[in-house]
N, C-alpha and C positions, 0 to 999 in steps of 0.2 A: 764479889766486888763489881759494882756497876762501871761500865765503860761508856764514855760519852763519844758520840760520833755525829757527823753531819752528812746526810745522804740526800742528794737532790735538793739542797738548800734547806732541809728540815733537820733540826736537832733531835737526836734520839739518845736514850740511855738504855743499855742492854746489860743484863746480868748473866754473863756467859763466861766460860773459861778463857783466859788470855790466849790460849793456843788454838781456839776455834777459828777455822778459816773464815775470812770475810764473806765468801760465797754463802756459807750456811747462815751467817748472821743476816745477810740480805734476804735470803729465801725463807728461812724458818722463823726468824725473830721479827723481821720487818714486813714479811709478806710480799716482797718484791721479786716475783718469780720470772721476770724477763731475762735475768742472768742465768745461764744454764750450766749444769755440771756435765763435763765431757769426759775428761781423763783423770782428773785429780792430781796431775803432776806438772801442770803448766805447759803441756806439749801441744794442745789442740786449739786453744784460744776461745773456746765456747764461753768461758767464764769471764771474758775481758770486761773490765769496767775502767773508769778513769779515776785517778786520785790526783787532785790538783791539776787536771788536764792531761796527765800522763797515763797511757794505757798500761794496765797491770792485770795480772792473772789473779783473780780473787780466790781461786781454789787452794792456793798455797800461801797467801798472805794472811798471817795470823792477825786476828783483831787487835791483839796487844801490841803489834808492831805497826799498826796503821797510824800514819801521820798525814793529815790533810783531809780535805773534803772529797767525798765520793760522789761520782755521777754514774748512774746506771742508765740503761736504755730507756727506762721510764722517765728519766729526767732530761733526756736529750732534746726532745721536742714534743709538743702537744699534738693531738690528732688534728687540730685545726691550724696548727702552726709548726709544721714539720721542719726539722733541720735540713739543710741543703742535701746532706748525704742521705737522709731518709727519703726525701723526695726523689733523688736520683736512683735509689735502690728500687723504688716502685716503678719509675719510668723505664728502667732497664730490665724489669722483671727478674731481678737477681735471685730471689728466694725460690727454692724448689721445696725441699722438705722443711726448710726454715730453722732447723735446730741451731745451726752455727751463726745465724744472722745477727743476733744482738751483739755477740762478740766481734764479728766482722765489722759491723757498723761502728762500734765503740773504738775499735782499733783504727779504722779509717778516719773517723772524726778527729782523733788525737793527732794522727799523721797530717791531716789537712790543716789543722790549726798551726802546724809548724812549717808546712810546705804548700803554698798555694799554686805552685807551678811544677807539679810533679811529672817526671818522665815515667815511661813504662817500667824501666829498671828500678827506679826509686819506689814506685808503687809495689812492685813484686817483692822488693827487699823489706819494705815496711809491713807487708801483709803475710810474709812467709810463715810466721808462727801461727797463723789462723787457718785451720784446715776446713775444707768443704768436701764432704763425701760425695756430694752431687756433682762436683766439678764445675761450678759456675764461675771459675776464675776469670775468663774473658769478660763476663758481664760485671763482675766485681770491679775489674780494672776500668771498664767503660763508665760505670757509675761514679767511681772516684774521680775520673777525668771530668765528667759532666758536673759533679758537685764543685770541683775546683773552679770551673768556669763560672758557675753560679755565684761563687764566693768572691769573684773578681780576679781569679787566677787564669791559668792557661787552659 
């Protein structure tokens, strides 16, 4: 049975089992490989995407349970028109190995859409489910603060 979904503003139809995780639909069926597989149990955040603007872990969200429009890292900003959070990530040289970065950015973008004046404690709480093996947490926090300022916040 074909399943209809909208990803990055584009309508798609996929013929996959209802229990297939959204992550694998994005990567294997739609070729959107920016979203990464990390743990498979929603514990690391590498697979974070947005559904109707809310950060969700795509590794455990069954495609049959999906309700809403999906935005992936590929849909967040164009190379010549980066989202504020993407520009701040580059400015603060957040990425080291880069594996967790798309999930980190998608989580941060959803957080900033709800909170333009974040404190360090709020940033830490919002980002706690996104792990970075390289330990760039201070740069992640600085990039989020910088993006908030660029977006008209603190």
